[in-house]
TISE-314936 format. One line per 3 residues: number of its first residue (from 0); their letters; for each residue x, y, z of C-alpha. Coordinates in pm, 1 decimal. Each point is the difference from the previous one (the first is absolute). Example, Ala and Ser with C-alpha at 12.3 -4.5 7.8 and 13.67 -1.06 7.14 Angstrom:
<rs>
0> as> 1230.0 -450.0 780.0 ~ 137.0 344.0 -66.0
</rs>
This chain:
<rs>
0> xxx> -459.2 1870.7 998.6 ~ -127.9 -164.3 316.9 ~ -103.8 -364.0 22.2
3> xxx> -357.6 114.3 72.4 ~ -20.9 125.7 -359.8 ~ 47.8 -354.5 -125.4
6> xxx> -290.3 -111.8 212.0 ~ -212.2 291.4 -124.7 ~ 38.2 -90.5 -369.2
9> xxx> -290.3 -198.0 -141.3 ~ 193.0 -131.4 -298.0 ~ 343.8 -0.2 -164.7
12> xxx> -85.5 270.2 -253.8 ~ -113.1 230.6 279.6 ~ 331.9 -60.4 179.1
15> xxx> 194.6 83.8 -317.0 ~ -196.6 315.4 -85.3 ~ 34.9 131.6 356.2
18> xxx> 374.4 -44.7 -27.9 ~ 11.7 160.0 -344.3 ~ -185.4 306.1 130.9
21> xxx> 252.6 34.8 283.9 ~ 318.7 -60.1 -200.4 ~ -83.0 171.8 -329.6
24> xxx> 315.3 56.0 -204.9 ~ 226.5 -229.0 199.7 ~ 129.4 -304.2 -192.2
27> xxx> -213.1 -312.5 27.2 ~ 101.0 -251.3 -270.2 ~ 351.3 -4.4 -147.3
30> xxx> 123.8 -212.7 -289.3 ~ 276.5 10.4 -258.3 ~ -82.6 126.2 -349.3
33> xxx> 263.9 16.4 -272.5 ~ 276.0 -34.9 257.0 ~ -130.0 267.0 241.6
36> xxx> -205.4 -28.1 319.0 ~ -325.1 194.8 -30.9 ~ -264.7 55.6 264.1
39> xxx> -376.1 36.4 -14.3 ~ -136.7 226.6 271.9 ~ -286.3 -90.8 229.3
42> xxx> -218.8 261.9 -170.4 ~ 77.3 -131.2 -348.6 ~ -60.7 -357.7 110.4
45> xxx> -337.8 88.0 153.1 ~ -102.7 172.4 -323.1 ~ 87.8 -303.5 -212.1
48> xxx> -173.3 -240.5 238.8 ~ -325.0 196.4 -10.8 ~ 9.6 49.5 -378.7
51> xxx> 62.0 -369.9 -62.3 ~ -275.3 -97.1 244.5 ~ -252.4 213.4 -188.9
54> xxx> 123.5 -138.7 -333.1 ~ -63.8 -354.7 125.8 ~ -356.8 95.7 91.0
57> xxx> -52.3 151.6 -345.5 ~ 116.2 -329.6 -151.4 ~ -293.7 -167.0 171.4
60> xxx> 162.4 -150.1 309.1 ~ -225.3 -17.2 304.0 ~ 29.7 -48.0 374.5
63> xxx> 160.9 -334.2 84.9 ~ 133.6 -74.3 -348.7 ~ 343.3 -163.3 -2.7
66> xxx> 291.1 150.3 -192.4 ~ 311.2 -212.7 -60.2 ~ 329.6 189.9 29.1
69> xxx> 315.3 -141.7 -161.4 ~ 310.3 218.0 17.6 ~ 351.1 13.9 136.7
72> xxx> 54.4 226.7 300.4 ~ -33.8 361.1 -115.3 ~ -196.2 312.7 100.3
75> xxx> -290.2 -88.9 -230.2 ~ -53.6 -326.3 193.5 ~ -74.0 196.6 317.3
78> xxx> -213.4 256.0 -183.4 ~ -200.9 -270.4 -176.9 ~ -62.4 -187.7 324.8
81> xxx> -131.9 313.7 168.3 ~ -204.1 103.7 -305.0 ~ -169.6 -340.0 -26.9
84> xxx> -114.3 28.6 361.8 ~ -92.4 367.8 -47.2 ~ -229.9 -116.8 -281.2
87> xxx> -171.4 -233.0 247.3 ~ 158.0 -308.7 -156.8 ~ 221.8 -277.8 137.7
90> xxx> 367.1 -24.8 -96.1 ~ 116.1 -346.6 -106.0 ~ 379.9 5.3 -36.5
93> xxx> 178.7 -277.0 -189.3 ~ 368.5 -88.9 -10.5 ~ 198.7 100.8 -307.0
96> xxx> 149.9 -351.6 3.0 ~ -342.3 -161.1 -49.5 ~ -39.9 -237.7 -289.7
99> xxx> -298.4 15.7 -235.4 ~ -160.3 -274.7 208.0 ~ 55.6 194.3 324.9
102> xxx> -155.0 313.2 -148.3 ~ -296.6 -199.2 -131.8 ~ -73.9 -127.9 351.4
105> xxx> 15.9 348.6 153.0 ~ -217.6 152.9 -273.7 ~ -259.9 -276.7 3.0
108> xxx> -15.6 -38.0 378.3 ~ -19.5 373.9 68.7 ~ -238.8 72.0 -288.3
111> xxx> 201.1 311.6 -84.9 ~ -166.1 250.3 -234.3 ~ 315.7 201.4 -70.9
114> xxx> 374.8 -51.6 -24.9 ~ 287.5 244.5 48.9 ~ 336.1 -114.3 -138.1
117> xxx> 327.5 187.0 -25.0 ~ 141.3 -96.1 -340.6 ~ -10.9 -231.5 -301.8
120> xxx> 238.5 -251.0 157.6 ~ -220.5 -63.8 304.3 ~ -308.9 6.5 -221.6
123> xxx> 147.7 -299.2 -186.3 ~ -110.6 -251.1 266.0 ~ -295.6 201.8 127.1
126> xxx> -203.5 72.4 -313.6 ~ -40.9 -360.1 -121.5 ~ -125.5 -85.5 350.1
129> xxx> -239.2 296.7 -5.8 ~ -132.8 -106.4 -341.6 ~ -53.1 -354.1 126.8
132> xxx> -177.2 122.5 315.5 ~ -220.3 224.8 -213.1 ~ -100.5 223.9 291.4
135> xxx> 217.6 311.4 -13.4 ~ -140.3 277.2 -217.1 ~ 250.9 278.3 61.0
138> xxx> 375.8 -13.1 -55.2 ~ 223.2 284.1 124.2 ~ 368.0 18.1 -90.2
141> xxx> 247.6 206.6 197.7 ~ 185.2 19.7 -332.8 ~ -105.8 -69.1 -361.0
144> xxx> -148.2 -345.7 -67.1 ~ 14.9 -77.2 -370.8 ~ -186.8 -266.8 -198.5
147> xxx> -235.6 -90.3 284.2 ~ -217.6 -302.3 -78.3 ~ -337.8 -62.1 160.7
150> xxx> -313.0 203.7 61.1 ~ 154.3 255.8 232.5 ~ -47.4 373.0 16.8
153> xxx> 365.5 106.4 18.5 ~ 112.3 316.1 176.2 ~ 329.6 174.5 70.0
156> xxx> 74.6 104.6 359.2 ~ 108.5 351.0 -104.2 ~ -338.4 63.5 -165.5
159> xxx> -194.8 -103.0 310.9 ~ 177.1 234.3 240.7 ~ -97.9 315.0 -191.5
162> xxx> -259.9 248.8 120.0 ~ -84.3 213.6 300.3 ~ 151.0 -150.6 318.1
165> xxx> -217.9 217.7 225.5 ~ -325.9 -125.8 -154.6 ~ 127.2 -358.0 12.0
168> xxx> 97.1 41.1 365.7 ~ -347.2 125.1 86.1 ~ -156.0 -308.7 -159.6
171> xxx> 246.1 -233.4 172.0 ~ -60.3 160.1 341.1 ~ -373.2 -54.1 -40.7
174> xxx> 47.8 -364.2 -100.2 ~ 253.0 -106.1 264.9 ~ -221.2 151.2 269.5
177> xxx> -205.7 -315.7 -43.3 ~ 294.2 -244.0 22.7 ~ 30.1 -143.2 351.4
180> xxx> 290.2 -176.2 170.9 ~ -175.7 -336.1 -30.9 ~ -43.1 35.9 -377.6
183> xxx> 231.7 -197.1 -235.2 ~ 315.1 171.8 -127.1 ~ 191.1 -268.1 -188.8
186> xxx> 25.4 -367.6 -88.6 ~ 353.1 -135.5 33.3 ~ 59.8 -347.6 -137.0
189> xxx> 215.6 -225.1 212.7 ~ 115.6 -357.1 -44.0 ~ -193.4 -261.4 193.8
192> xxx> 126.7 -334.8 121.9 ~ -142.8 -154.7 -314.5 ~ -182.9 102.0 -314.4
195> xxx> -26.7 347.7 -149.5 ~ 81.9 322.5 188.9 ~ -278.9 129.4 222.3
198> xxx> -117.8 360.4 -10.3 ~ 28.0 161.9 341.9 ~ -261.2 274.7 35.3
201> xxx> 134.7 277.5 223.0 ~ -198.7 292.1 136.5 ~ 114.3 360.0 20.9
204> xxx> -5.3 -34.2 376.9 ~ 228.9 -304.5 -3.8 ~ 276.1 192.2 -175.9
207> xxx> -64.3 315.1 204.4 ~ 36.3 -207.8 318.3 ~ 338.4 -120.9 -125.0
210> xxx> 105.9 355.4 -81.6 ~ -105.3 130.3 340.5 ~ 179.5 -274.0 192.6
213> xxx> 320.1 4.9 -205.0 ~ 0.2 380.0 -19.2 ~ -20.4 22.8 377.0
216> xxx> 304.6 -225.6 28.5 ~ 213.2 189.5 -253.7 ~ -90.9 347.4 117.5
219> xxx> 37.7 -95.5 364.8 ~ 330.3 -186.2 -20.5 ~ 182.9 183.9 -276.5
222> xxx> -145.2 350.0 5.3 ~ -143.8 148.4 -314.7 ~ 131.8 266.8 -235.7
225> xxx> 60.0 -10.9 -376.1 ~ -13.6 -372.8 -52.1 ~ 73.1 -195.8 -316.8
228> xxx> -112.8 -351.0 -85.3 ~ 170.2 -190.8 -281.7 ~ -259.4 -221.3 -169.1
231> xxx> 155.1 -321.7 -126.0 ~ -233.1 -293.8 67.9 ~ -293.4 -46.5 -243.5
234> xxx> -292.2 227.1 83.0 ~ -231.7 -287.1 -91.8 ~ 123.8 -171.0 320.3
237> xxx> -202.5 82.3 312.3 ~ 309.2 100.1 201.5 ~ 124.4 263.3 -244.7
240> xxx> -356.2 111.2 -74.7 ~ -61.6 84.6 365.2 ~ 343.9 75.2 146.3
243> xxx> 162.8 137.9 -315.5 ~ -292.7 212.2 -123.5 ~ -270.7 74.2 257.4
246> xxx> 227.2 20.7 304.0 ~ 213.0 270.4 -170.9 ~ -319.6 174.5 -111.4
249> xxx> -130.4 1.5 355.8 ~ 329.9 138.2 127.1 ~ 48.6 254.1 -278.7
252> xxx> 321.7 -158.7 -126.9 ~ 164.7 26.9 -341.2 ~ -7.2 -332.0 -190.9
255> xxx> 284.5 -78.3 -242.8 ~ -24.9 -287.5 -247.7 ~ 301.7 -225.7 -45.7
258> xxx> 93.9 -86.2 -357.5 ~ 49.2 -370.0 73.4 ~ 229.3 -245.3 176.2
261> xxx> 290.9 68.5 -235.5 ~ -5.6 372.3 87.2 ~ -104.3 -28.0 364.2
264> xxx> 346.4 80.5 140.5 ~ 21.4 319.2 -207.3 ~ -360.6 95.6 81.4
267> xxx> 67.0 -33.8 373.5 ~ 285.8 250.7 -20.9 ~ -203.7 237.9 -218.5
270> xxx> -323.7 -20.6 199.1 ~ 154.6 -12.7 350.4 ~ -316.6 -153.2 149.0
273> xxx> -88.3 9.4 366.1 ~ -220.9 -310.8 -21.2 ~ -14.4 -295.3 -234.7
276> xxx> -218.8 -310.9 -14.6 ~ 214.1 -306.0 -79.0 ~ -49.4 -377.7 -18.9
279> xxx> 241.8 -236.7 182.5 ~ 139.6 -139.4 -325.4 ~ 148.7 339.6 -84.9
282> xxx> 164.3 18.9 342.7 ~ 151.4 -342.5 -57.6 ~ 145.2 114.6 -332.5
285> xxx> 136.3 322.4 149.6 ~ 153.3 -184.6 293.7 ~ 188.4 -227.1 -238.4
288> xxx> 134.4 292.9 -200.4 ~ 105.8 195.8 309.6 ~ 180.2 -299.7 152.2
291> xxx> 193.1 -58.5 -323.4 ~ 102.2 365.9 -20.7 ~ 112.4 9.0 364.7
294> xxx> 203.1 -318.9 -48.7 ~ 201.5 177.2 -269.7 ~ 82.6 296.0 227.1
297> xxx> 244.3 -177.9 228.8 ~ 27.8 -119.5 358.2 ~ -118.2 322.2 171.4
300> xxx> -326.4 16.2 -194.3 ~ -69.1 -367.6 66.1 ~ 79.3 42.7 369.8
303> xxx> -244.1 292.6 23.6 ~ -274.8 -194.4 -175.1 ~ 49.1 -295.6 237.8
306> xxx> -15.5 232.4 302.0 ~ -313.0 169.9 -133.7 ~ -172.9 -337.8 -40.4
309> xxx> 103.0 -109.5 349.6 ~ -144.9 317.9 150.7 ~ -323.5 -44.1 -196.3
312> xxx> -35.1 -361.8 115.8 ~ 37.0 105.8 363.1 ~ -257.8 275.8 -38.4
315> xxx> -235.0 -241.0 -178.0 ~ 28.8 -237.6 294.0 ~ -97.4 282.9 235.6
318> xxx> 345.4 43.2 152.5 ~ 115.2 342.5 114.1 ~ 298.1 170.1 -156.5
321> xxx> 325.0 -52.1 181.9 ~ 236.0 283.9 86.0 ~ 256.1 -152.1 -237.9
324> xxx> -252.0 18.3 -285.9 ~ -7.8 381.0 -13.6 ~ 341.6 50.9 -166.8
327> xxx> -96.2 -253.2 -268.9 ~ -335.4 176.4 -49.2 ~ 178.6 335.0 -44.3
330> xxx> 242.6 -154.6 -247.1 ~ -284.5 -156.4 -199.9 ~ -186.2 332.7 -3.9
333> xxx> 309.2 168.5 -142.4 ~ 93.6 -262.1 -258.7 ~ -225.4 -281.5 -125.5
336> xxx> -351.9 122.9 79.4 ~ 14.9 330.8 -194.9 ~ 111.2 -190.7 -310.7
339> xxx> -291.3 -239.9 27.6 ~ -250.5 279.9 63.5 ~ 131.9 179.7 -307.9
342> xxx> -93.0 -303.4 -209.1 ~ -360.1 67.3 105.3 ~ 22.2 371.1 -77.9
345> xxx> 127.4 121.5 336.7 ~ -336.9 115.9 140.4 ~ -177.2 -327.2 68.8
348> xxx> -195.0 -9.3 328.3 ~ -136.9 -351.3 -33.0 ~ -16.9 -287.6 -244.3
351> xxx> -341.4 -163.9 24.0 ~ 6.8 -370.7 -77.1 ~ -312.3 -192.4 -92.1
354> xxx> -156.9 -238.7 -246.6 ~ 183.6 -304.5 140.1 ~ 179.6 -102.9 322.8
357> xxx> 332.9 173.1 61.9 ~ 276.6 -226.5 128.1 ~ 103.2 150.3 339.1
360> xxx> 369.0 -34.5 -93.6 ~ -57.3 210.1 -312.6 ~ -176.6 261.7 210.5
363> xxx> 279.0 -3.3 259.6 ~ 255.5 51.8 -276.6 ~ -157.8 326.3 -116.1
366> xxx> -80.0 115.0 353.1 ~ 368.8 -45.5 84.6 ~ 88.7 233.5 -286.4
369> xxx> -211.9 280.2 142.2 ~ -323.8 -50.0 -194.8 ~ -336.4 -28.0 175.6
372> xxx> -184.6 -312.0 -115.7 ~ -375.3 26.3 52.4 ~ -131.0 -345.3 -84.2
375> xxx> -373.4 -14.9 -54.9 ~ -255.0 -279.9 -18.2 ~ -329.5 -40.2 -175.3
378> xxx> -170.2 -132.8 -309.7 ~ -211.9 131.5 -283.2 ~ -313.4 -95.2 194.7
381> xxx> 96.9 251.8 271.9 ~ 68.9 286.9 -243.7 ~ 283.1 -118.0 77.4
384> xxx> 173.5 126.1 319.1 ~ -77.1 -166.8 333.8 ~ 314.3 84.6 198.3
387> xxx> 347.2 149.2 -31.3 ~ 322.7 23.4 198.7 ~ 103.9 352.8 93.3
390> xxx> 256.9 147.2 243.1 ~ -233.3 95.7 284.5 ~ -155.8 -348.7 -5.0
393> xxx> 345.7 -148.7 54.3 ~ 109.0 -139.4 -335.2 ~ 49.9 -374.3 32.6
396> xxx> 68.0 -154.8 -336.6 ~ -142.3 -342.6 76.0 ~ -337.1 173.7 44.2
399> xxx> -209.6 212.6 -237.6 ~ -85.6 255.7 265.9 ~ -326.8 83.6 176.8
402> xxx> -333.3 45.4 -181.0 ~ -70.6 348.3 -133.8 ~ -259.7 221.7 164.0
405> xxx> -351.7 -123.5 -70.2 ~ 110.5 -359.8 -65.1 ~ -98.2 -292.9 223.3
408> xxx> 210.6 -316.6 -2.3 ~ -59.2 -326.1 182.1 ~ 145.9 -349.3 -21.9
411> xxx> -237.2 -290.5 -68.2 ~ 23.0 -328.7 189.3 ~ 200.2 -155.5 -284.5
414> xxx> 244.6 292.3 -4.4 ~ -146.8 180.4 -303.3 ~ 23.2 381.8 2.2
417> xxx> -343.7 164.1 -23.3 ~ -55.4 368.2 -85.0 ~ -304.1 224.3 44.0
420> xxx> -69.4 364.4 -78.9 ~ -91.9 243.1 -275.3 ~ 305.7 -117.2 -197.9
423> xxx> -153.7 -342.7 -73.0 ~ -116.1 -47.3 -360.0 ~ -364.2 17.7 -103.0
426> xxx> 47.6 -346.4 -148.0 ~ 124.7 -184.6 -305.5 ~ -163.6 139.4 -311.4
429> xxx> -277.5 -233.0 -118.9 ~ 120.4 -278.3 230.2 ~ -226.2 -25.1 302.9
432> xxx> 114.2 -352.3 86.2 ~ 367.8 96.0 44.8 ~ -100.7 321.2 177.8
435> xxx> -200.9 -198.0 255.2 ~ 299.3 -226.2 66.9 ~ 245.1 289.1 38.7
438> xxx> -199.3 257.2 200.3 ~ -192.4 -158.1 287.8 ~ -198.0 221.3 242.1
441> xxx> 204.6 299.1 -117.4 ~ 334.8 -171.7 62.3 ~ 236.6 -38.3 -294.9
444> xxx> 162.4 -343.1 11.2 ~ 348.1 81.0 -130.3 ~ 129.0 -355.4 -44.0
447> xxx> 314.2 101.0 191.1 ~ 113.4 -174.5 318.8 ~ 150.7 207.1 279.8
450> xxx> -33.4 155.1 345.5 ~ 26.5 331.6 182.9 ~ 313.3 68.2 205.0
453> xxx> 13.0 165.6 340.7 ~ -25.4 348.8 -156.4 ~ -290.1 -83.6 -228.5
456> xxx> 214.7 -35.7 -313.1 ~ -103.0 -262.7 -253.4 ~ 237.4 -293.2 -51.2
459> xxx> -69.6 -204.9 -313.7 ~ 130.4 -354.1 -9.8 ~ -140.3 -124.5 -331.3
462> xxx> -293.2 -36.5 -235.6 ~ -267.3 -233.2 132.7 ~ 1.9 -209.2 -316.1
465> xxx> 381.9 -25.9 -5.1 ~ 51.0 -156.3 342.9 ~ 177.2 -337.7 -26.5
468> xxx> -98.0 -267.7 251.9 ~ 263.5 -274.7 28.6 ~ -52.3 -362.7 101.0
471> xxx> 50.2 90.4 368.2 ~ -282.0 255.9 -13.3 ~ 231.1 304.3 15.4
474> xxx> -112.9 316.1 -179.7 ~ 284.5 138.1 -211.8 ~ -11.9 348.3 -158.7
477> xxx> 198.6 -7.9 -326.6 ~ 22.2 378.6 -28.5 ~ 289.7 37.4 243.7
480> xxx> 198.7 -279.2 -165.0 ~ -57.0 155.3 -342.6 ~ 118.1 336.7 130.4
483> xxx> 320.7 -154.1 134.7 ~ 69.7 -167.2 -333.9 ~ -44.8 319.2 -204.1
486> xxx> 261.8 178.5 210.1 ~ 257.1 -205.0 -190.6 ~ 126.0 199.0 -299.5
489> xxx> -36.6 -303.0 -228.6 ~ -372.7 -45.8 79.0 ~ -251.2 246.4 -145.9
492> xxx> -321.7 -179.5 98.1 ~ -82.8 -302.3 214.9 ~ -299.5 -217.8 80.0
495> xxx> -2.8 -253.2 281.4 ~ -220.7 -300.3 -70.3 ~ -130.8 -250.3 253.1
498> xxx> -209.1 -217.5 -229.0 ~ -65.6 -341.5 160.4 ~ 296.1 36.7 237.0
</rs>
């Protein structure tokens, strides 16, 4: 699929159905059931999406209605998200870790008319909130939901995906023909600096712009064949929603769903992914485990790890390889690096880091072991990807790479990073005052402080609100100090405070 096809799609459902028509019986969504990995084909997925979309319309949902989605990562999450949009509605994902109070805020603020929940356990915190909000009329369970209280019409997922897929597809095609790129696709709630989470209203075009830009990078720098993504981060998070679901859809990849942190190591070996979206905290944990294991393997292993880190530091500083480095590189390629790659399944092309700043030393550690670290930058308000490091841009781990295609970035007089383009949110749901403060003349005010380097890569120094000004008037960014502290094995998290000092 060429990048131009991304630009030609008017909405996310159109993008998915085009892909499904092309890929047919090839595996699309893969998850473990009763101890075995099972795949749903693109054709089967498209059928279920269209049938569920028509079922939602029969239940009385109309264009623009919000549907709250609460589920762990699984194929039905992706299908439900697509079906909600195919019905002309707006997906409102919520975290499975939400408390009753959190759910109540999302339900009341969004005005959701329907709720999709995976099981009785997750319904435990959700249903009391839905009863209190008193807005949702329809309740859909991916599995049986017994003893449901409240005035809900309750439905089982399996019953709603029955019928004639061809007739449902015809109805969906007619409906999505009227959904434009500037129309709303989802509301993703994100924590503000104070008060309750704000609902970020994202358009179809915002996410499609992300997919086009990121897809161009991956296909251009890594080639494209039978790719696999391992989905691990919550799909209710903007990063996994875009880069772990719609980017693979746009590129025709097979998505596998991890069973959880406790089984991640085994899932990596079973899935053998080529790409994976990861947050820095996981890299920090993995680095600690790898270092401990290498320490137990004797002097040679420790010597090789030290040499690998030295080489990575030189490359990170822009220094050329020395002639004496080549024998060490060959030795690392024959010994340490294959073992590390095997831990990630043996086929990984790139690990994509996002969601929080990656300490450059952590990135250098994994780069030294033969893994490509593509650190990205963005926020929910930009759908969320603004920029990413990739090989042809010259990966420099103290930057977050150049802006993606179709993204404008400029630095304000006070050093704040401003972003403009189709990726910018439509606004905060039902919060015009905050929207007006955040998006000014089309420019998204990110709240991040930084600059552009000589190659146009974004360098972030800190959050605007976190800058510490000492009694001499010096601006001090605590982020770097915190990153240095957390490199110590005894320190899991750190916060540098400059209150009144």
